[in-house]
C-alpha positions as semicolon CSV with decimal commas, in nm:
position;residue;x (nm);y (nm);z (nm)
1;M;-8,413;-2,552;-1,520
2;N;-8,152;-2,302;-1,639
3;L;-8,161;-2,130;-1,299
4;K;-8,085;-2,457;-1,121
5;K;-7,784;-2,519;-1,345
6;N;-7,644;-2,170;-1,278
7;L;-7,697;-2,207;-0,905
8;L;-7,534;-2,550;-0,908
9;M;-7,229;-2,412;-1,095
10;I;-7,191;-2,125;-0,846
11;L;-7,213;-2,363;-0,550
12;L;-6,964;-2,601;-0,710
13;L;-6,715;-2,317;-0,768
14;T;-6,759;-2,198;-0,411
15;V;-6,695;-2,545;-0,269
16;L;-6,384;-2,591;-0,484
17;T;-6,249;-2,251;-0,383
18;L;-6,305;-2,320;-0,014
19;T;-6,135;-2,660;-0,028
20;L;-5,835;-2,518;-0,212
21;S;-5,796;-2,234;0,036
22;A;-5,824;-2,479;0,328
23;Q;-5,549;-2,696;0,182
24;T;-5,312;-2,403;0,131
25;S;-5,372;-2,269;0,482
26;E;-5,292;-2,611;0,632
27;G;-4,968;-2,620;0,433
28;N;-4,876;-2,275;0,561
29;R;-4,955;-2,378;0,917
30;K;-4,728;-2,684;0,893
31;N;-4,440;-2,471;0,765
32;S;-4,478;-2,222;1,050
33;D;-4,487;-2,505;1,306
34;N;-4,166;-2,647;1,165
35;E;-3,999;-2,304;1,171
36;L;-4,078;-2,270;1,538
37;G;-3,926;-2,607;1,617
38;I;-4,234;-2,747;1,789
39;D;-4,266;-3,124;1,775
40;L;-4,635;-3,192;1,720
41;T;-4,606;-3,560;1,807
42;R;-4,459;-3,497;2,151
43;T;-4,669;-3,446;2,463
44;Y;-4,561;-3,136;2,655
45;T;-4,599;-3,090;3,030
46;G;-4,793;-2,802;3,175
47;A;-4,473;-2,631;3,294
48;E;-4,323;-2,646;2,944
49;V;-4,639;-2,505;2,789
50;L;-4,649;-2,230;3,051
51;E;-4,283;-2,147;2,986
52;M;-4,348;-2,124;2,610
53;L;-4,652;-1,905;2,667
54;N;-4,450;-1,674;2,894
55;I;-4,181;-1,643;2,628
56;V;-4,443;-1,560;2,365
57;L;-4,603;-1,301;2,593
58;E;-4,268;-1,137;2,673
59;E;-4,173;-1,117;2,307
60;S;-4,512;-0,976;2,211
61;D;-4,488;-0,712;2,486
62;K;-4,142;-0,614;2,365
63;S;-4,254;-0,588;2,005
64;I;-4,563;-0,387;2,101
65;D;-4,352;-0,145;2,308
66;K;-4,099;-0,111;2,026
67;A;-4,372;-0,045;1,770
68;Y;-4,534;0,212;2,000
69;K;-4,205;0,394;2,054
70;E;-4,127;0,396;1,682
71;G;-4,475;0,527;1,604
72;Y;-4,441;0,795;1,873
73;K;-4,105;0,905;1,733
74;Q;-4,244;0,916;1,380
75;A;-4,545;1,120;1,489
76;T;-4,319;1,358;1,681
77;V;-4,102;1,414;1,375
78;E;-4,402;1,460;1,146
79;L;-4,580;1,702;1,381
80;E;-4,273;1,913;1,467
81;P;-4,361;2,201;1,227
82;E;-4,713;2,223;1,366
83;V;-4,586;2,221;1,723
84;V;-4,345;2,505;1,646
85;Y;-4,621;2,704;1,475
86;W;-4,867;2,670;1,761
87;K;-4,600;2,739;2,022
88;T;-4,491;3,063;1,851
89;L;-4,854;3,166;1,808
90;Y;-4,914;3,104;2,180
91;E;-4,606;3,304;2,282
92;E;-4,706;3,589;2,051
93;R;-5,058;3,605;2,190
94;K;-4,927;3,578;2,545
95;K;-4,714;3,890;2,489
96;N;-4,996;4,082;2,324
97;I;-5,267;3,992;2,572
98;F;-5,143;4,226;2,844
99;S;-5,122;4,525;2,613
100;T;-5,462;4,442;2,462
101;N;-5,621;4,416;2,806
102;L;-5,456;4,741;2,916
103;K;-5,581;4,926;2,609
104;F;-5,932;4,786;2,652
105;G;-5,934;4,879;3,021
106;L;-5,814;5,234;2,959
107;I;-6,062;5,289;2,675
108;C;-6,352;5,160;2,889
109;F;-6,244;5,366;3,191
110;G;-6,198;5,679;2,978
111;S;-6,530;5,633;2,800
112;G;-6,710;5,577;3,129
113;F;-6,542;5,881;3,281
114;L;-6,640;6,101;2,983
115;I;-6,998;5,973;2,968
116;G;-7,036;6,019;3,343
117;G;-6,893;6,372;3,322
118;V;-7,117;6,474;3,033
119;T;-7,421;6,323;3,202
120;G;-7,341;6,500;3,526
121;F;-7,289;6,830;3,344
122;C;-7,621;6,793;3,157
123;I;-7,806;6,715;3,480
124;R;-7,647;7,014;3,653
125;V;-7,738;7,247;3,363
126;N;-8,095;7,124;3,361
127;L;-8,128;7,174;3,737
128;N;-8,011;7,534;3,727
């Protein structure tokens, strides 16, 4: 019996909350309609509706483009130090890569030349 009362109270609170929220959202909707200047009692032609929809689409495209550009500018400003860091690191490595490759090539060539010479000398000594 006690469980039924608790469940009934919860359902009653839920219903009251939903009805109150529905009433406030309708009031907000009416205010926004009035702000836009749309007469809800009038019947609009298809051309007028299409014209209004085109205006809404153009304004939304403009606002989306503006928001994208502002976000891009903000990201560019925020990432500027990282871009500079990675660019200088790239330039530094680009300068050092040639000298590193040259050193590696000379060391490998010299080592191969020495190992080949010692091996050839050992083979020649063993043959004689």
